[in-house]
N, C-alpha and C positions, 0 to 999 in steps of 0.2 A: 320543672321546665315545662313550658307550654308549647305545644305543637299544633299547627293548623294545616289541614290537608283538605282537598276537595275531590269528590267522586264526579262532580259535575263541573261547570265552568265558573263557579262562584269563587271570588277572592275577597277576603276580609280586608277592607280598605284602611281601617284604623287599628291595625294589629298591635302596634306598640302601646297605644293608649288603652286598648282593651286588656292587654296582658297586665299592665300596671294595675288596672282596676280590679281584675280578677285576683291578683296577688293580694291586694289590699283587703278584699272581702274575705279571702281565706285567712289572712292574718287576724282580721277583726273577729272571726269566728273561732280564733285560738287554735288554728290548724297550721300546718306547714305544707307548702306546695312541693310535691314530688314531681312525678311525670303525669301530665294531663294532656290528652290529645283530643282535639276537636276534628271531626270529619264532617264536612258539609256535603250534602248529597241530595238526590232526587227523592220524590215520593216513592217511586218504584223500588229504589235501592233500600230505603228504610222499611218499606212494607215487607220486602223479602226477609230482612233481618228480624222484623217483628214476628213473622211466621216461624222462622228457623229457631230463634233463641228464646222467644217468649210464648210461642204458640198462640199469638193474637192475630186475628185476621182483620186488622183495622189499620187505617192511616194514622200516623202520629207525627208530631213535630220533633220529638226527641226520644232517644233511647240512651240511657246512661249505664255504663258498666263500671261498677264501683270496685276498685282494687285497693281501697284504703288500708293502710297498715297503722293502726292506732291513730295518732294525730297527723300522719303523713298522707296527704291527698294524692292518690294515684287513680287514674281512670281513663276511660274512653267515652267521649260524648259524641253521638251521631245526631246531626240536625238536618231535617228536611227543609231546604230553603224554599221549596214549593209551599209547604205548610206555613212557614213563617210569612211568606208573601200573602197567602190567602187570609191568614189570621190578622195580619196588619190591616188589611182592607176591612175585614169583618169588624174589628175593634176600633177602627178609625185612628190608628196610630201609625207612625212612620215605620218603614221596614226595619231601620236600625234600632228603634226602640223595642220592637217586638223581638228582633234577633238577640239583643242584649238581655231581654227578659228570659228568653229560652236558654241562652248560654249560662246565665247565672242560676237558673232553675236546676240545671244539671249539677253544677257545683254544690248547690244547697242539698241536693239529694246525697251527694258523696259526704257532705258534712253531717248527714244523719237525719235530715228533714224528709218527711214523707207527705203524700197528698192523697191517701186512700179514703180517709173519712172527711166529713164536712169540716170538722174542727182542724184537722191537719191541712186541708186546703186553705182555710183562712190564715193559718200560721204561715204556710208557704207563700201565699200572696203578700202577706205583710213583710216577710223576709225579702222577697223579690223587690218590693217597693223600697225597702230600706237600702238594699244593695244598689238599686238603680239611682238612689239619691246620692250615693257616694261617687258617681261618675263625675269626672272633672273635664270631660271633653264633649 
């Protein structure tokens, strides 16, 4: 089950379509969707989480907590809508496209993809682009 919550005033406008897309990506990766929660928040909120849970004193667009059990996808994904907006401007893409990229990035982490090395980053970007191509909205 997918859940969406906000720490700030952000509302996901295309919730039903996004949910179907995420479920499709999970299925294509040969996983099953369990409980996956997205929390949209501010930079300040996510920065505090980054310090508390990861001991990183940096701004980030996403933090993913992976509670996967075998092939069952469970987790919490926290997304800074402030970072998404800034990155959308920086990369000259729409807010929605950047948001969807970040949302699926978290799912791909839970599916086992990493982005620590250059080769992992290339694979992650390729998987993000593949997943984005599956959107039908």
